Backbone of each chain as nested JSON, in Angstrom:
{
  "chains": [
    {"id": "A", "residues": [
      {"number": 1, "name": "UNK", "atoms": {"N": [-41.451, -14.488, -5.498], "CA": [-41.087, -13.085, -5.768], "C": [-39.724, -12.792, -5.143]}},
      {"number": 2, "name": "UNK", "atoms": {"N": [-38.883, -12.112, -5.898], "CA": [-37.553, -11.806, -5.394], "C": [-37.561, -10.562, -4.511]}},
      {"number": 3, "name": "UNK", "atoms": {"N": [-36.707, -10.571, -3.498], "CA": [-36.567, -9.405, -2.63], "C": [-35.757, -8.347, -3.363]}},
      {"number": 4, "name": "UNK", "atoms": {"N": [-35.931, -7.112, -2.93], "CA": [-35.249, -6.001, -3.582], "C": [-33.901, -5.732, -2.913]}},
      {"number": 5, "name": "UNK", "atoms": {"N": [-32.879, -5.53, -3.727], "CA": [-31.566, -5.108, -3.23], "C": [-31.128, -3.929, -4.08]}},
      {"number": 6, "name": "UNK", "atoms": {"N": [-30.671, -2.867, -3.419], "CA": [-30.194, -1.704, -4.166], "C": [-28.759, -1.416, -3.754]}},
      {"number": 7, "name": "UNK", "atoms": {"N": [-27.895, -1.327, -4.763], "CA": [-26.489, -1.004, -4.516], "C": [-26.247, 0.431, -4.98]}},
      {"number": 8, "name": "UNK", "atoms": {"N": [-25.904, 1.293, -4.025], "CA": [-25.613, 2.687, -4.328], "C": [-24.105, 2.873, -4.422]}},
      {"number": 9, "name": "UNK", "atoms": {"N": [-23.676, 3.521, -5.474], "CA": [-22.239, 3.74, -5.623], "C": [-21.981, 5.057, -6.343]}},
      {"number": 10, "name": "UNK", "atoms": {"N": [-20.712, 5.365, -6.55], "CA": [-20.381, 6.611, -7.237], "C": [-19.242, 6.384, -8.228]}},
      {"number": 11, "name": "UNK", "atoms": {"N": [-19.079, 5.161, -8.655], "CA": [-18.064, 4.883, -9.671], "C": [-16.632, 4.85, -9.156]}},
      {"number": 12, "name": "UNK", "atoms": {"N": [-16.458, 5.017, -7.847], "CA": [-15.112, 5.053, -7.268], "C": [-14.5, 3.645, -7.277]}},
      {"number": 13, "name": "UNK", "atoms": {"N": [-13.174, 3.545, -7.17], "CA": [-12.522, 2.23, -7.162], "C": [-13.055, 1.312, -6.063]}},
      {"number": 14, "name": "UNK", "atoms": {"N": [-13.274, 1.862, -4.873], "CA": [-13.815, 1.056, -3.776], "C": [-15.216, 0.558, -4.136]}},
      {"number": 15, "name": "UNK", "atoms": {"N": [-15.971, 1.432, -4.819], "CA": [-17.332, 1.054, -5.252], "C": [-17.274, -0.077, -6.276]}},
      {"number": 16, "name": "UNK", "atoms": {"N": [-16.362, 0.058, -7.213], "CA": [-16.258, -0.944, -8.283], "C": [-15.861, -2.294, -7.711]}},
      {"number": 17, "name": "UNK", "atoms": {"N": [-14.953, -2.273, -6.762], "CA": [-14.519, -3.506, -6.118], "C": [-15.696, -4.18, -5.415]}},
      {"number": 18, "name": "UNK", "atoms": {"N": [-16.478, -3.394, -4.69], "CA": [-17.636, -3.948, -3.981], "C": [-18.669, -4.485, -4.96]}},
      {"number": 19, "name": "UNK", "atoms": {"N": [-18.861, -3.78, -6.055], "CA": [-19.85, -4.227, -7.042], "C": [-19.407, -5.537, -7.683]}},
      {"number": 20, "name": "UNK", "atoms": {"N": [-18.123, -5.595, -8.03], "CA": [-17.623, -6.782, -8.733], "C": [-17.502, -7.998, -7.821]}},
      {"number": 21, "name": "UNK", "atoms": {"N": [-17.435, -7.766, -6.516], "CA": [-17.288, -8.906, -5.596], "C": [-18.561, -9.182, -4.812]}},
      {"number": 22, "name": "UNK", "atoms": {"N": [-18.962, -8.229, -3.978], "CA": [-20.1, -8.482, -3.085], "C": [-21.408, -8.545, -3.872]}},
      {"number": 23, "name": "UNK", "atoms": {"N": [-21.651, -7.538, -4.687], "CA": [-22.914, -7.514, -5.447], "C": [-22.966, -8.695, -6.408]}},
      {"number": 24, "name": "UNK", "atoms": {"N": [-21.826, -9.021, -6.987], "CA": [-21.774, -10.149, -7.922], "C": [-22.023, -11.485, -7.236]}},
      {"number": 25, "name": "UNK", "atoms": {"N": [-21.808, -11.518, -5.909], "CA": [-21.966, -12.774, -5.177], "C": [-23.399, -12.988, -4.673]}},
      {"number": 26, "name": "UNK", "atoms": {"N": [-24.257, -11.971, -4.841], "CA": [-25.641, -12.112, -4.365], "C": [-26.397, -13.141, -5.196]}},
      {"number": 27, "name": "UNK", "atoms": {"N": [-27.34, -13.766, -4.548], "CA": [-28.145, -14.796, -5.199], "C": [-29.261, -14.127, -6.008]}},
      {"number": 28, "name": "UNK", "atoms": {"N": [-29.062, -14.052, -7.312], "CA": [-30.022, -13.351, -8.179], "C": [-31.35, -14.092, -8.315]}},
      {"number": 29, "name": "UNK", "atoms": {"N": [-31.362, -15.355, -7.905], "CA": [-32.633, -16.071, -7.962], "C": [-33.541, -15.628, -6.814]}},
      {"number": 30, "name": "UNK", "atoms": {"N": [-32.942, -15.004, -5.791], "CA": [-33.725, -14.545, -4.638], "C": [-33.769, -13.035, -4.509]}},
      {"number": 31, "name": "UNK", "atoms": {"N": [-32.821, -12.344, -5.199], "CA": [-32.741, -10.89, -5.077], "C": [-32.761, -10.205, -6.436]}},
      {"number": 32, "name": "UNK", "atoms": {"N": [-33.599, -9.211, -6.527], "CA": [-33.655, -8.351, -7.699], "C": [-32.728, -7.169, -7.401]}},
      {"number": 33, "name": "UNK", "atoms": {"N": [-31.562, -7.145, -8.026], "CA": [-30.518, -6.191, -7.664], "C": [-30.53, -4.99, -8.617]}},
      {"number": 34, "name": "UNK", "atoms": {"N": [-30.681, -3.81, -8.028], "CA": [-30.598, -2.574, -8.814], "C": [-29.309, -1.849, -8.443]}},
      {"number": 35, "name": "UNK", "atoms": {"N": [-28.603, -1.358, -9.443], "CA": [-27.358, -0.626, -9.205], "C": [-27.589, 0.843, -9.549]}},
      {"number": 36, "name": "UNK", "atoms": {"N": [-27.364, 1.723, -8.569], "CA": [-27.639, 3.147, -8.739], "C": [-26.342, 3.947, -8.587]}},
      {"number": 37, "name": "UNK", "atoms": {"N": [-25.989, 4.684, -9.63], "CA": [-24.788, 5.531, -9.607], "C": [-25.199, 6.924, -9.137]}},
      {"number": 38, "name": "UNK", "atoms": {"N": [-24.927, 7.223, -7.871], "CA": [-25.368, 8.493, -7.293], "C": [-24.566, 9.681, -7.809]}},
      {"number": 39, "name": "UNK", "atoms": {"N": [-23.428, 9.411, -8.437], "CA": [-22.652, 10.51, -9.011], "C": [-23.318, 11.055, -10.264]}},
      {"number": 40, "name": "UNK", "atoms": {"N": [-23.939, 10.19, -11.033], "CA": [-24.593, 10.629, -12.27], "C": [-26.108, 10.711, -12.12]}},
      {"number": 41, "name": "UNK", "atoms": {"N": [-26.66, 9.971, -11.188], "CA": [-28.11, 9.952, -11.001], "C": [-28.447, 10.648, -9.683]}},
      {"number": 42, "name": "UNK", "atoms": {"N": [-28.201, 11.944, -9.656], "CA": [-28.343, 12.692, -8.405], "C": [-29.788, 12.794, -7.929]}},
      {"number": 43, "name": "UNK", "atoms": {"N": [-30.721, 12.528, -8.808], "CA": [-32.135, 12.55, -8.42], "C": [-32.444, 11.464, -7.388]}},
      {"number": 44, "name": "UNK", "atoms": {"N": [-31.578, 10.463, -7.293], "CA": [-31.796, 9.385, -6.323], "C": [-31.162, 9.673, -4.961]}},
      {"number": 45, "name": "UNK", "atoms": {"N": [-30.437, 10.805, -4.856], "CA": [-29.775, 11.127, -3.583], "C": [-30.765, 11.252, -2.41]}},
      {"number": 46, "name": "UNK", "atoms": {"N": [-31.887, 11.978, -2.57], "CA": [-32.821, 12.091, -1.428], "C": [-33.323, 10.724, -0.961]}},
      {"number": 47, "name": "UNK", "atoms": {"N": [-33.61, 9.857, -1.892], "CA": [-34.069, 8.502, -1.55], "C": [-32.994, 7.759, -0.75]}},
      {"number": 48, "name": "UNK", "atoms": {"N": [-31.74, 7.861, -1.213], "CA": [-30.639, 7.194, -0.516], "C": [-30.492, 7.737, 0.907]}},
      {"number": 49, "name": "UNK", "atoms": {"N": [-30.571, 9.059, 1.03], "CA": [-30.475, 9.681, 2.357], "C": [-31.597, 9.188, 3.263]}},
      {"number": 50, "name": "UNK", "atoms": {"N": [-32.794, 9.139, 2.715], "CA": [-33.957, 8.702, 3.484], "C": [-33.759, 7.285, 4.015]}},
      {"number": 51, "name": "UNK", "atoms": {"N": [-33.13, 6.451, 3.216], "CA": [-32.904, 5.06, 3.615], "C": [-31.821, 4.939, 4.684]}},
      {"number": 52, "name": "UNK", "atoms": {"N": [-31.0, 5.993, 4.81], "CA": [-29.943, 5.962, 5.806], "C": [-28.553, 5.75, 5.231]}},
      {"number": 53, "name": "UNK", "atoms": {"N": [-28.443, 5.855, 3.923], "CA": [-27.13, 5.716, 3.29], "C": [-26.288, 6.943, 3.63]}},
      {"number": 54, "name": "UNK", "atoms": {"N": [-25.132, 6.719, 4.208], "CA": [-24.258, 7.826, 4.607], "C": [-23.033, 7.921, 3.723]}},
      {"number": 55, "name": "UNK", "atoms": {"N": [-22.675, 6.803, 3.124], "CA": [-21.504, 6.795, 2.245], "C": [-21.709, 5.721, 1.188]}},
      {"number": 56, "name": "UNK", "atoms": {"N": [-20.9, 5.798, 0.159], "CA": [-20.92, 4.763, -0.877], "C": [-19.578, 4.053, -0.881]}},
      {"number": 57, "name": "UNK", "atoms": {"N": [-19.525, 2.801, -1.261], "CA": [-20.644, 1.97, -1.677], "C": [-21.518, 1.522, -0.503]}},
      {"number": 58, "name": "UNK", "atoms": {"N": [-22.812, 1.36, -0.791], "CA": [-23.744, 0.876, 0.217], "C": [-24.726, -0.077, -0.44]}},
      {"number": 59, "name": "UNK", "atoms": {"N": [-25.044, -1.11, 0.293], "CA": [-25.998, -2.106, -0.188], "C": [-27.222, -2.065, 0.719]}},
      {"number": 60, "name": "UNK", "atoms": {"N": [-28.384, -1.842, 0.132], "CA": [-29.617, -1.793, 0.911], "C": [-30.416, -3.055, 0.615]}},
      {"number": 61, "name": "UNK", "atoms": {"N": [-30.648, -3.827, 1.663], "CA": [-31.451, -5.056, 1.553], "C": [-32.707, -4.832, 2.373]}},
      {"number": 62, "name": "UNK", "atoms": {"N": [-33.836, -4.754, 1.716], "CA": [-35.066, -4.411, 2.422], "C": [-34.916, -2.991, 2.932]}},
      {"number": 63, "name": "UNK", "atoms": {"N": [-34.968, -2.838, 4.262], "CA": [-34.811, -1.495, 4.826], "C": [-33.46, -1.341, 5.511]}},
      {"number": 64, "name": "UNK", "atoms": {"N": [-32.621, -2.368, 5.411], "CA": [-31.344, -2.323, 6.122], "C": [-30.22, -1.847, 5.219]}},
      {"number": 65, "name": "UNK", "atoms": {"N": [-29.42, -0.936, 5.76], "CA": [-28.324, -0.349, 4.994], "C": [-27.001, -0.948, 5.446]}},
      {"number": 66, "name": "UNK", "atoms": {"N": [-26.23, -1.41, 4.496], "CA": [-24.904, -1.948, 4.787], "C": [-23.867, -1.145, 4.022]}},
      {"number": 67, "name": "UNK", "atoms": {"N": [-23.079, -0.385, 4.768], "CA": [-21.984, 0.36, 4.159], "C": [-20.819, -0.6, 3.986]}},
      {"number": 68, "name": "UNK", "atoms": {"N": [-20.358, -0.738, 2.766], "CA": [-19.324, -1.715, 2.432], "C": [-18.012, -0.97, 2.17]}},
      {"number": 69, "name": "UNK", "atoms": {"N": [-17.093, -1.077, 3.107], "CA": [-15.891, -0.258, 3.056], "C": [-16.286, 1.206, 2.895]}},
      {"number": 70, "name": "UNK", "atoms": {"N": [-15.342, 2.057, 2.505], "CA": [-15.679, 3.48, 2.378], "C": [-15.079, 4.051, 1.109]}},
      {"number": 71, "name": "UNK", "atoms": {"N": [-15.948, 4.561, 0.25], "CA": [-15.471, 5.19, -0.981], "C": [-15.611, 6.687, -0.926]}},
      {"number": 72, "name": "UNK", "atoms": {"N": [-16.799, 7.164, -0.617], "CA": [-17.069, 8.598, -0.555], "C": [-18.28, 8.85, 0.323]}},
      {"number": 73, "name": "UNK", "atoms": {"N": [-18.265, 10.007, 1.006], "CA": [-19.422, 10.386, 1.813], "C": [-20.533, 10.879, 0.893]}},
      {"number": 74, "name": "UNK", "atoms": {"N": [-21.776, 10.638, 1.288], "CA": [-22.897, 11.077, 0.472], "C": [-22.888, 12.6, 0.322]}},
      {"number": 75, "name": "UNK", "atoms": {"N": [-22.45, 13.289, 1.367], "CA": [-22.404, 14.745, 1.321], "C": [-21.474, 15.279, 0.248]}},
      {"number": 76, "name": "UNK", "atoms": {"N": [-20.523, 14.483, -0.185], "CA": [-19.591, 14.917, -1.227], "C": [-20.149, 14.718, -2.631]}},
      {"number": 77, "name": "UNK", "atoms": {"N": [-21.306, 14.075, -2.72], "CA": [-21.872, 13.776, -4.039], "C": [-22.916, 14.8, -4.464]}},
      {"number": 78, "name": "UNK", "atoms": {"N": [-23.311, 15.664, -3.562], "CA": [-24.279, 16.697, -3.965], "C": [-25.334, 16.898, -2.897]}}
    ]},
    {"id": "B", "residues": [
      {"number": 1, "name": "UNK", "atoms": {"N": [-16.583, -25.843, -9.051], "CA": [-16.066, -25.614, -7.695], "C": [-16.493, -24.24, -7.176]}},
      {"number": 2, "name": "UNK", "atoms": {"N": [-16.951, -24.233, -5.929], "CA": [-17.421, -22.976, -5.364], "C": [-16.255, -22.147, -4.83]}},
      {"number": 3, "name": "UNK", "atoms": {"N": [-16.395, -20.822, -4.946], "CA": [-15.387, -19.909, -4.415], "C": [-15.564, -19.817, -2.9]}},
      {"number": 4, "name": "UNK", "atoms": {"N": [-14.503, -19.451, -2.238], "CA": [-14.525, -19.373, -0.778], "C": [-14.952, -17.976, -0.312]}},
      {"number": 5, "name": "UNK", "atoms": {"N": [-15.837, -17.935, 0.648], "CA": [-16.218, -16.681, 1.298], "C": [-16.141, -16.9, 2.794]}},
      {"number": 6, "name": "UNK", "atoms": {"N": [-15.5, -15.976, 3.484], "CA": [-15.4, -16.091, 4.943], "C": [-15.987, -14.84, 5.577]}},
      {"number": 7, "name": "UNK", "atoms": {"N": [-16.905, -15.053, 6.493], "CA": [-17.525, -13.95, 7.22], "C": [-16.993, -13.96, 8.644]}},
      {"number": 8, "name": "UNK", "atoms": {"N": [-16.261, -12.895, 9.009], "CA": [-15.71, -12.777, 10.356], "C": [-16.623, -11.868, 11.175]}},
      {"number": 9, "name": "UNK", "atoms": {"N": [-16.951, -12.324, 12.367], "CA": [-17.816, -11.505, 13.212], "C": [-17.444, -11.729, 14.679]}},
      {"number": 10, "name": "UNK", "atoms": {"N": [-18.185, -11.055, 15.561], "CA": [-17.921, -11.213, 16.996], "C": [-19.222, -11.286, 17.779]}},
      {"number": 11, "name": "UNK", "atoms": {"N": [-20.285, -11.677, 17.108], "CA": [-21.545, -11.852, 17.804], "C": [-22.296, -10.572, 18.136]}},
      {"number": 12, "name": "UNK", "atoms": {"N": [-21.732, -9.435, 17.718], "CA": [-22.353, -8.148, 18.038], "C": [-23.636, -7.955, 17.211]}},
      {"number": 13, "name": "UNK", "atoms": {"N": [-24.52, -7.062, 17.659], "CA": [-25.761, -6.827, 16.916], "C": [-25.511, -6.436, 15.46]}},
      {"number": 14, "name": "UNK", "atoms": {"N": [-24.514, -5.586, 15.228], "CA": [-24.198, -5.186, 13.846], "C": [-23.75, -6.408, 13.039]}},
      {"number": 15, "name": "UNK", "atoms": {"N": [-22.984, -7.279, 13.709], "CA": [-22.533, -8.517, 13.053], "C": [-23.718, -9.41, 12.697]}},
      {"number": 16, "name": "UNK", "atoms": {"N": [-24.637, -9.548, 13.634], "CA": [-25.785, -10.433, 13.414], "C": [-26.65, -9.927, 12.274]}},
      {"number": 17, "name": "UNK", "atoms": {"N": [-26.818, -8.622, 12.228], "CA": [-27.594, -8.026, 11.151], "C": [-26.948, -8.305, 9.794]}},
      {"number": 18, "name": "UNK", "atoms": {"N": [-25.636, -8.14, 9.731], "CA": [-24.921, -8.383, 8.47], "C": [-25.0, -9.858, 8.085]}},
      {"number": 19, "name": "UNK", "atoms": {"N": [-24.899, -10.727, 9.067], "CA": [-24.957, -12.16, 8.776], "C": [-26.343, -12.551, 8.262]}},
      {"number": 20, "name": "UNK", "atoms": {"N": [-27.364, -12.028, 8.929], "CA": [-28.732, -12.406, 8.564], "C": [-29.179, -11.786, 7.238]}},
      {"number": 21, "name": "UNK", "atoms": {"N": [-28.52, -10.718, 6.835], "CA": [-28.947, -10.074, 5.585], "C": [-27.943, -10.292, 4.458]}},
      {"number": 22, "name": "UNK", "atoms": {"N": [-26.737, -9.778, 4.619], "CA": [-25.768, -9.831, 3.516], "C": [-25.283, -11.264, 3.279]}},
      {"number": 23, "name": "UNK", "atoms": {"N": [-24.843, -11.913, 4.349], "CA": [-24.328, -13.279, 4.188], "C": [-25.442, -14.21, 3.711]}},
      {"number": 24, "name": "UNK", "atoms": {"N": [-26.656, -13.987, 4.237], "CA": [-27.786, -14.82, 3.834], "C": [-28.16, -14.615, 2.371]}},
      {"number": 25, "name": "UNK", "atoms": {"N": [-27.756, -13.477, 1.813], "CA": [-28.121, -13.167, 0.422], "C": [-27.108, -13.703, -0.589]}},
      {"number": 26, "name": "UNK", "atoms": {"N": [-25.988, -14.232, -0.084], "CA": [-24.968, -14.751, -1.006], "C": [-25.479, -15.996, -1.729]}},
      {"number": 27, "name": "UNK", "atoms": {"N": [-24.979, -16.177, -2.916], "CA": [-25.366, -17.319, -3.747], "C": [-24.557, -18.546, -3.32]}},
      {"number": 28, "name": "UNK", "atoms": {"N": [-25.208, -19.424, -2.554], "CA": [-24.502, -20.597, -2.009], "C": [-24.163, -21.628, -3.077]}},
      {"number": 29, "name": "UNK", "atoms": {"N": [-24.757, -21.489, -4.247], "CA": [-24.401, -22.427, -5.32], "C": [-23.04, -22.056, -5.911]}},
      {"number": 30, "name": "UNK", "atoms": {"N": [-22.611, -20.799, -5.675], "CA": [-21.323, -20.349, -6.199], "C": [-20.298, -20.078, -5.108]}},
      {"number": 31, "name": "UNK", "atoms": {"N": [-20.776, -19.913, -3.856], "CA": [-19.861, -19.592, -2.76], "C": [-20.0, -20.553, -1.598]}},
      {"number": 32, "name": "UNK", "atoms": {"N": [-18.864, -21.025, -1.144], "CA": [-18.778, -21.846, 0.05], "C": [-18.522, -20.879, 1.207]}},
      {"number": 33, "name": "UNK", "atoms": {"N": [-19.552, -20.625, 2.017], "CA": [-19.482, -19.579, 3.034], "C": [-19.127, -20.154, 4.401]}},
      {"number": 34, "name": "UNK", "atoms": {"N": [-18.044, -19.644, 4.967], "CA": [-17.653, -20.028, 6.323], "C": [-17.881, -18.843, 7.252]}},
      {"number": 35, "name": "UNK", "atoms": {"N": [-18.46, -19.102, 8.411], "CA": [-18.72, -18.05, 9.392], "C": [-17.794, -18.263, 10.583]}},
      {"number": 36, "name": "UNK", "atoms": {"N": [-16.975, -17.254, 10.883], "CA": [-15.973, -17.364, 11.956], "C": [-16.268, -16.331, 13.041]}},
      {"number": 37, "name": "UNK", "atoms": {"N": [-16.481, -16.804, 14.249], "CA": [-16.719, -15.931, 15.402], "C": [-15.372, -15.645, 16.072]}},
      {"number": 38, "name": "UNK", "atoms": {"N": [-14.838, -14.459, 15.837], "CA": [-13.505, -14.136, 16.346], "C": [-13.501, -13.877, 17.851]}},
      {"number": 39, "name": "UNK", "atoms": {"N": [-14.675, -13.685, 18.424], "CA": [-14.739, -13.491, 19.869], "C": [-14.494, -14.797, 20.599]}},
      {"number": 40, "name": "UNK", "atoms": {"N": [-14.965, -15.897, 20.031], "CA": [-14.795, -17.189, 20.692], "C": [-13.683, -18.018, 20.045]}},
      {"number": 41, "name": "UNK", "atoms": {"N": [-13.386, -17.739, 18.784], "CA": [-12.362, -18.506, 18.061], "C": [-11.145, -17.609, 17.817]}},
      {"number": 42, "name": "UNK", "atoms": {"N": [-10.473, -17.266, 18.921], "CA": [-9.384, -16.294, 18.839], "C": [-8.187, -16.815, 18.061]}},
      {"number": 43, "name": "UNK", "atoms": {"N": [-8.108, -18.126, 17.885], "CA": [-7.01, -18.705, 17.111], "C": [-7.065, -18.254, 15.654]}},
      {"number": 44, "name": "UNK", "atoms": {"N": [-8.211, -17.754, 15.215], "CA": [-8.329, -17.299, 13.834], "C": [-7.984, -15.816, 13.677]}},
      {"number": 45, "name": "UNK", "atoms": {"N": [-7.706, -15.135, 14.799], "CA": [-7.385, -13.705, 14.721], "C": [-6.17, -13.394, 13.839]}},
      {"number": 46, "name": "UNK", "atoms": {"N": [-5.055, -14.137, 13.983], "CA": [-3.884, -13.823, 13.131], "C": [-4.205, -13.95, 11.647]}},
      {"number": 47, "name": "UNK", "atoms": {"N": [-4.97, -14.967, 11.292], "CA": [-5.374, -15.163, 9.894], "C": [-6.2, -13.972, 9.406]}},
      {"number": 48, "name": "UNK", "atoms": {"N": [-7.148, -13.543, 10.254], "CA": [-7.99, -12.4, 9.865], "C": [-7.137, -11.153, 9.666]}},
      {"number": 49, "name": "UNK", "atoms": {"N": [-6.201, -10.931, 10.589], "CA": [-5.313, -9.768, 10.474], "C": [-4.501, -9.83, 9.185]}},
      {"number": 50, "name": "UNK", "atoms": {"N": [-3.989, -11.014, 8.892], "CA": [-3.173, -11.197, 7.694], "C": [-3.958, -10.857, 6.433]}},
      {"number": 51, "name": "UNK", "atoms": {"N": [-5.23, -11.201, 6.442], "CA": [-6.075, -10.934, 5.286], "C": [-6.403, -9.443, 5.147]}},
      {"number": 52, "name": "UNK", "atoms": {"N": [-6.225, -8.696, 6.242], "CA": [-6.513, -7.263, 6.178], "C": [-7.8, -6.868, 6.888]}},
      {"number": 53, "name": "UNK", "atoms": {"N": [-8.36, -7.803, 7.652], "CA": [-9.571, -7.48, 8.407], "C": [-9.206, -6.523, 9.536]}},
      {"number": 54, "name": "UNK", "atoms": {"N": [-9.868, -5.378, 9.58], "CA": [-9.578, -4.376, 10.609], "C": [-10.681, -4.274, 11.637]}},
      {"number": 55, "name": "UNK", "atoms": {"N": [-11.878, -4.66, 11.218], "CA": [-13.028, -4.608, 12.122], "C": [-14.017, -5.679, 11.706]}},
      {"number": 56, "name": "UNK", "atoms": {"N": [-14.94, -5.967, 12.617], "CA": [-16.017, -6.905, 12.29], "C": [-17.331, -6.148, 12.316]}},
      {"number": 57, "name": "UNK", "atoms": {"N": [-18.319, -6.569, 11.553], "CA": [-18.282, -7.71, 10.644], "C": [-17.494, -7.403, 9.37]}},
      {"number": 58, "name": "UNK", "atoms": {"N": [-16.857, -8.453, 8.835], "CA": [-16.128, -8.333, 7.581], "C": [-16.359, -9.586, 6.742]}},
      {"number": 59, "name": "UNK", "atoms": {"N": [-16.491, -9.353, 5.462], "CA": [-16.697, -10.453, 4.525], "C": [-15.483, -10.515, 3.609]}},
      {"number": 60, "name": "UNK", "atoms": {"N": [-14.837, -11.665, 3.563], "CA": [-13.67, -11.833, 2.698], "C": [-14.065, -12.732, 1.528]}},
      {"number": 61, "name": "UNK", "atoms": {"N": [-13.937, -12.175, 0.341], "CA": [-14.232, -12.913, -0.892], "C": [-12.923, -13.043, -1.645]}},
      {"number": 62, "name": "UNK", "atoms": {"N": [-12.418, -14.274, -1.762], "CA": [-11.099, -14.443, -2.365], "C": [-10.089, -13.77, -1.458]}},
      {"number": 63, "name": "UNK", "atoms": {"N": [-9.386, -12.764, -1.974], "CA": [-8.409, -12.037, -1.152], "C": [-8.918, -10.649, -0.788]}},
      {"number": 64, "name": "UNK", "atoms": {"N": [-10.137, -10.347, -1.176], "CA": [-10.649, -8.996, -0.936], "C": [-11.481, -8.923, 0.339]}},
      {"number": 65, "name": "UNK", "atoms": {"N": [-11.188, -7.883, 1.137], "CA": [-11.865, -7.704, 2.416], "C": [-12.913, -6.604, 2.3]}},
      {"number": 66, "name": "UNK", "atoms": {"N": [-14.105, -6.914, 2.729], "CA": [-15.181, -5.929, 2.732], "C": [-15.69, -5.776, 4.155]}},
      {"number": 67, "name": "UNK", "atoms": {"N": [-15.407, -4.591, 4.729], "CA": [-15.916, -4.282, 6.06], "C": [-17.352, -3.807, 5.897]}},
      {"number": 68, "name": "UNK", "atoms": {"N": [-18.265, -4.484, 6.571], "CA": [-19.693, -4.214, 6.412], "C": [-20.191, -3.494, 7.663]}},
      {"number": 69, "name": "UNK", "atoms": {"N": [-20.451, -2.202, 7.532], "CA": [-20.765, -1.369, 8.699], "C": [-19.652, -1.557, 9.735]}},
      {"number": 70, "name": "UNK", "atoms": {"N": [-19.893, -1.165, 10.966], "CA": [-18.843, -1.285, 11.969], "C": [-19.422, -1.813, 13.27]}},
      {"number": 71, "name": "UNK", "atoms": {"N": [-18.9, -2.944, 13.721], "CA": [-19.352, -3.514, 14.982], "C": [-18.301, -3.36, 16.061]}},
      {"number": 72, "name": "UNK", "atoms": {"N": [-17.077, -3.801, 15.769], "CA": [-15.988, -3.733, 16.733], "C": [-14.651, -3.786, 15.991]}},
      {"number": 73, "name": "UNK", "atoms": {"N": [-13.668, -3.111, 16.551], "CA": [-12.327, -3.166, 15.974], "C": [-11.679, -4.492, 16.33]}},
      {"number": 74, "name": "UNK", "atoms": {"N": [-10.849, -4.993, 15.42], "CA": [-10.189, -6.274, 15.668], "C": [-9.316, -6.192, 16.92]}},
      {"number": 75, "name": "UNK", "atoms": {"N": [-8.721, -5.041, 17.137], "CA": [-7.859, -4.843, 18.286], "C": [-8.577, -5.023, 19.617]}},
      {"number": 76, "name": "UNK", "atoms": {"N": [-9.891, -4.861, 19.612], "CA": [-10.666, -5.016, 20.848], "C": [-11.022, -6.474, 21.129]}},
      {"number": 77, "name": "UNK", "atoms": {"N": [-10.698, -7.347, 20.176], "CA": [-11.077, -8.763, 20.341], "C": [-9.948, -9.614, 20.906]}},
      {"number": 78, "name": "UNK", "atoms": {"N": [-8.755, -9.052, 20.947], "CA": [-7.635, -9.812, 21.52], "C": [-6.379, -9.67, 20.704]}}
    ]}
  ]
}
C-alpha cells in the first residue's frame, strides 16, 4: 500500500516550480500523491490549517508538513 | 542516467525530519541523491552559497533550490 502525500499549492510561480521539481521527484511507487489547489478549492483550507500548513507550497507526508520555499501565506487565500 | 539531487543540512532536528521524510520519498531510480552535512563539511559551504542555498535543510534539484522548512541560516554555519 502506498503512503499518502498531499501537495498544497495556489498556482503561484513558486508553487509551480515546487510541483514540477520536488513533487515530480517523489517515488510514485511508494507514494500516492494528491495535488490540491487551495486557491480554487477553498473547501480544503480548514483541512490544510488543521494539518499545520501555514503557507504554500507545502508538502504533507503522513502527518508532517514541509513548507517548500514561500509562495503565499494561507491567510491570504481565504 | 539519473538526475542529481543534493540535500544540504546541518544535523538539526528540522533537517533530520526533512531527510527522513522528503529525501526518503524521492525516486532513487531517477535521482542520484547526495546528502551534505554543512556543519561538519564546511568546505562545501561556498558551493551551497553559489547555488543559492540560504538556509538548511535545502534540497537542490538540478539548479533549483528548495528550502524545506527552516532549521538554520547558512550564515550561522560558518
